[in-house]
C-alpha positions, 0 to 999 in steps of 0.5 A, spaced: 117 377 836 112 373 832 113 369 826 110 374 821 114 380 824 120 376 824 120 375 817 117 381 815 122 385 818 128 380 815 124 383 808 125 390 810 132 389 812 134 385 806 133 392 802 134 397 807 141 396 810 147 399 808 149 391 807 144 391 801 147 396 797 146 392 791 138 392 792 139 400 793 143 401 787 138 397 783 132 401 786 136 407 785 137 405 777 130 403 776 126 409 779 130 415 778 127 415 771 120 416 774 117 423 777 112 423 783 106 423 779 108 416 775 107 413 782 103 407 779 109 406 774 113 406 780 109 401 784 109 396 778 116 396 777 117 395 785 111 389 784 114 386 778 121 386 782 118 383 788 114 377 784 120 375 780 125 375 786 120 371 790 119 366 785 127 365 784 128 365 791 123 360 792 125 355 786 132 356 789 131 355 796 127 349 794 133 346 790 129 346 784 134 350 781 141 350 782 146 356 781 153 358 782 153 363 787 159 367 785 156 367 778 149 370 781 153 375 785 157 377 778 150 377 774 147 382 780 152 387 779 151 387 771 144 388 772 145 394 776 150 396 770 146 395 765 140 398 768 144 405 770 147 405 763 141 404 759 138 410 763 144 414 760 142 412 753 135 413 754 133 417 760 126 418 759 120 416 755 115 410 754 120 405 751 124 406 758 118 405 762 117 398 758 124 397 759 124 398 766 118 393 767 122 388 763 129 389 768 125 389 774 122 382 773 128 379 769 133 382 773 129 380 779 129 373 778 137 374 778 137 378 785 132 372 788 137 367 786 142 371 790 139 370 797 137 363 797 142 360 801 141 365 806 134 364 806 135 357 807 139 358 813 133 362 816 128 357 815 132 351 816 130 344 815 124 341 811 119 346 814 114 349 809 117 355 806 111 358 803 108 363 809 115 365 811 117 367 804 110 371 803 111 374 809 119 376 807 116 378 800 111 383 804 117 386 808 121 387 801 115 390 798 114 395 803 122 397 804 122 398 796 116 403 797 120 406 802 126 407 798 123 409 792 119 414 795 125 417 798 128 417 791 122 420 788 121 425 793 129 427 793 128 427 785 122 432 786 126 437 791 132 437 786 128 438 780 123 443 782 126 447 788 133 447 785 131 447 777 136 441 776 135 438 769 131 432 769 135 428 763 142 431 766 140 429 773 138 422 771 145 421 767 149 424 773 146 419 778 146 413 773 154 415 772 155 415 780 151 408 780 156 405 774 162 408 778 160 405 784 158 398 782 165 398 777 169 399 784 166 394 787 167 389 782 174 389 783 
């Protein structure tokens, strides 16, 4: 396996894996508010998250920023809770879109800090991390597009075919995310 393929696949697996429940729940919370026709907004949210995740992952893996891993893990759970709770309070609207852009970037910084130790083990030593990080990020971006596409298509089917109310659907999914995340906090 060549190096590009290795880091690209690691990026994919970082998102599309049952052990990556935190990313999956966060992506669900971020994207459940959008419709299929709002694909540009979805791509914007995904790209902002990937950019922020990459920035903080790089800074932390280079030890430019040092963080308490337990604190970061706790903060990641809170990013999921805040996003899902906001969906319940404000399930739709342009204000919500702007808020999700903010969440994607700001909370993406926190999520990136959570993977720095693992990334340093994958790219050991004093090796230049820029190219592997970009390859890894491309895998993350593709994986997020796949997950977001799945979320939006499933939402479309439930909303259009089964005539589920959009605001209620957002609230129910977000409540599930909150309950699952709270259960994991104990």
